[in-house]
N, C-alpha and C positions, 0 to 999 in steps of 0.2 A: 303272679306278676305284679310288680310295683310300678309306680308312676315313672315314666321315662320321657325325658325331654332332651332332644338332640342339642348339642352345644351351639349349633347355628340357628336354632329357632329363637324367635323373639316372643316372649310371653309377658304381657302387662301384669303388674301386681293386682289389678282388679279382676283377673280371671280366676274362677273357682274350678278346680280340677278334682275329680274323684280319684280314687285309687284305680290301679289297673288301666291306665291310659298311656298311650304312646303318641308323642308329638314328634314327627319326623323332621328331617333337615329342611331348613329355610321356611318353616311355617311361621306365620305372623298372626298373633292373637292379641287384639287391642280393643278393650271395651269391657262392659259388664257381662262377661261371657261365663256360662256355666256348661260344663261337659260331664256327662254321666259315665259311670264305670264301664270299662271294656271297649271304649271307643278308640279308634286309631286314625290319626291323620298321617297319611303316608309321607308326603313331602310337599313343600311349596303351596300349602293351603293358607288362604287368607280368611280370617274370621273377624268380624268387627261389630261394634254397636252392642245393643242389648239382645244378645243371642243365646238361646238355650238349645243344646244338642243332647239328645237322650243317650241311653245306654247302648253299647255294642254296635255303634255305627262305624262304617268304614268310609273314609273320605279320601279321595285320590288327588293327585297333583293338580294344582291350578284351579281348584274349586274356589269360588268366592261366595261367602255366606254372611248375611246380615248387614251388608253395606246399604247406604241410603237408597230410597226408592228412586226410580227414573220418572220423577214427577216434577214438573216445573214449579208447582205450588209448594213443594216441600221446603220448609224453612228451619229445619233442625229440631222439630218437635220430638219428644220422646216416643219412639216407636220400636217395634221388636220383631224378631223372627224366632219361632218355636218349632223345633224339629224333634220328632218322637224317637222311639227306640228301633234298633235293628234295621236301619236304613243303609243302603249302598248308594253313595254319591260319587259318580265317576268324574273323569277329568273334565275341566272347564265348565262344570255345572255352576250356574249362578242362581242364588235365591236372595231376594231383597226384602228388607224390612217393610212394614206397613206404612200407611200414611195417616196424618191427623184427620183428613177428610173421610177416610175409610174406617176400617175396623181397628186401626193402629197396630194390628198384628197380622203377620203372615204365618200360617200354620201348616205344618206337614205332619201327617200321621205316622204310623208305625209300619215297618216291613215294606217300605217302598224301594223302588229301583229306578234311579235317575241315570240314564246313560249319557255318553259324552255330549257335552254342550247343551244339555237341556236347561231351560230357563223357567223359573217360577217368579212371577212379578209380584209387586206389592199387593198386600191384602188378599192374596189367594188363600183358599182353604182346600187342602189336599187330604183325602181320606187315607185309609189303610190299604196296604197291598196294591198300591198304584204303580204302574210302570210308565215312565216317559222314555221313549226310545230316542236315539241320537238326534239332537237339535230340535226336539219338540219344544214348543214355546207356549206358555200360558200368559195371556195378557192380565192386566190388573183386575182384581176382584173376582177372578174366575173361581168357581167351586167345582171340585172333582170328587165324586163319590168313591166308596170303597171298591176295590177289585176292578178298576178301570185300566184299560190299556190304550195308550196314545202313541200312534205310530211316528216314525222318524220324519223329520222335516215338516211336521204338521204345526198349525198355529191356531190357537183358540182365542177368539175375540174377547176383549174385556167385558166383564159382567156375565159372560155365558156360563151355563151350568152343564156339567156332564154327569148324568145319573149313574147310580151303582151298576156295576157289571157291564157297562157299555164298552164299545170298542171304536176307536177312531183310526181310520186307515192312514197309511203313510202319505205324506205330502198333501194332507187334507187342509182345507181352510174352513174352520167352524165359525160361522157368524151368529148362529142361534143355538139354543140349548138342545142337548141330545138326551132323549128319554132314557131312563134306566133300562138295561138289557138291550139297548138298541145298538146298531152299527151304522156309522156315518162314513161316507166316502167322498172324495173328490174336492176340487177347488170350488168354493161356494157350496159347501158339502150338502148332500142330500141324505136322507135316512134310507138305508138299504136293507131294511128288515131288522131281524134280531140277531144278537151275538150268540148263536146256537153253540158254536164250538166252546166259547168261554163258559156258557151255562152248563154244558155237559162236563167240562173239566172240573168245575167247582161243585159237582155232585147234585145239581138240581134234578129232581125226579122227572120221569117221563111225563107224568100228569101235569106237573107245574109248567113244563116247557110247552106242552100242548095247550094249556090254558092261556099262556102268554101269546102263543101263535094265534089263537082264536081271537083274543082281545085286540092284538095288533091289527088284525084284518078288519075287525069291527070299527076300530078307531080311524084307520087311515085308508082303507079300501072301500068301505061301505058308504053308499051315498044316501042312505035312509036317514032323514032328519038332520039336525045340526050336530056339531061336535058336542055341545053341552048336553043335548038329549041322549046321545050315545053314551057319554060318560055316566050319566045318571042311570041308564039301564044296565051298563056294565058293572057299576058299583053294587047295584041291587042283586044282580045275578052271581056275583063273585065275592060275596061278603066274607067267605072263609079263606080267601086266597091272600096271603101276606104279600106275594109278588104283585098282584093286581092293586092292592092297597098302596104299595110303594109307588107304582107307576101313576096311579090316579092322583095321589098326593103331590107328586113331582109336577104334573101338568097343572094342577091348581095353583101351586106356589109360583110356578113360572108365569102363569097368567097374571098374577098380581105384580110380578116384577116388570112385566112389559117387554121382556127380552125376546119373546117369540120362540117357536119350536122349529127345529130342523125337521123338514117334512120330506116324504118320498117324492120323487120326480117321475118315476117310471109309469105311473098311471094317473087317472084323474084324482086330484086332491080333494078328498071328501069334505074337508073343513072349509075350503075356499071356492070350490067349483071350477078351478082353473083346469083347462085341458092339458093333456100331455104336450101338445105342440106349443101352447103358450108358455108352459114351464120351461121347455127346451129353449125358447127364444130368450127367456130371462137368463138361463144358465149360460147360453152362448154370449150374451152381452156382458157377463161379469168380467171376463178377462179384459175386454176393451175398456170397461169402466175403470178397472184397477190400473190399467196403463195410463189412462187420463189423469187419475189421481196422482200417480208417481211423477208425471211430467208437469203437474201443477195446473192443468187445464181446468180441472174442477177440484173442489174441496171434498173432504171425507163425507160431509153431510149434504153436498150439493148435487146438482143434476148434470 
C-alpha cells in the first residue's frame, strides 16, 4: 500500500509522512508533524503542532491531537505530543501538547485504546496497553502505568499517578494516586482492593496474586505499627517478589511527590487511624463540597 491522501485533506508541507499511510477526507495536518508507516486517519482528524504519531495507529473522525495545552500560562513555547505505535484513537478523543512549566512533552505509549471522547491533558505520561473508556479524562501531569484500565466518565486529578495493572471504575473521581494492581471506585474514590480479574487475565501466577493479597492486607488493613514500619517489614520479607518491589517503589515515589494515596474506606485506615464512620463522614461531605466549588461559594483550595 502506498501513501494515500484524500483530495479534500489539507496537509502542510512541514508534515513528514512515511509510506503506507492513509489520510482520509477533510483531515487537517498543520505543523511539524511526523507519522509512522501503516497509520490511518479515517476522516476529519485534526493534528497540529510538534506531534509525532507512531506506526500502525488508527485515528477516527474528529480526534484532535497536538493542539496547545489548556493552560492559561501557555505563551506559545515549543512543546510537543508523542504517540507510540499500534494505538486506536476513537472519535472526539483529545490529546494536548505539554507545557513549558511541565515536561514540555505529553507522551502516550504503545498499543493503547482511547474510546470516544477520552481526554489526555498536557504533560501526561501514559504507558503501554492502557485503556481509557468513553469520556475518561486525565488532568495535567497525570502518570498512567502499563496495562491500566480507566472506566468511562471517570476523571483523574492533575499530578495523580495510576500504578501498573490498576483499574479505575466508571464515573470515579480520582484525587490521589492509585497503587499498582489496585482497584479504585466511586466519587472521591477509595481503594477497593486489588484488580484480581486483570491480574488473572494477564497471566500473573497464583502465588504472585496471593503474595499481593497478603501484602495489601498488611499495608492497609493491619493496625500494627506505622505504615513506614510495615513497609520495611514487607520489603524484607518479600525481597524476591518483583510485584511487591513495584508496589513499594510506587508508594515511596508517591510519598516524595506529596500527592497522597487513594486509601480504603471500608475499614479502619491503618496509616491514619481514622475510623470507618469518620471516613464515611468525609466521603458524604465530598459531593456537598464539590457543589459549593461549582457555585463559587468556596475555591478549589478553600474550606
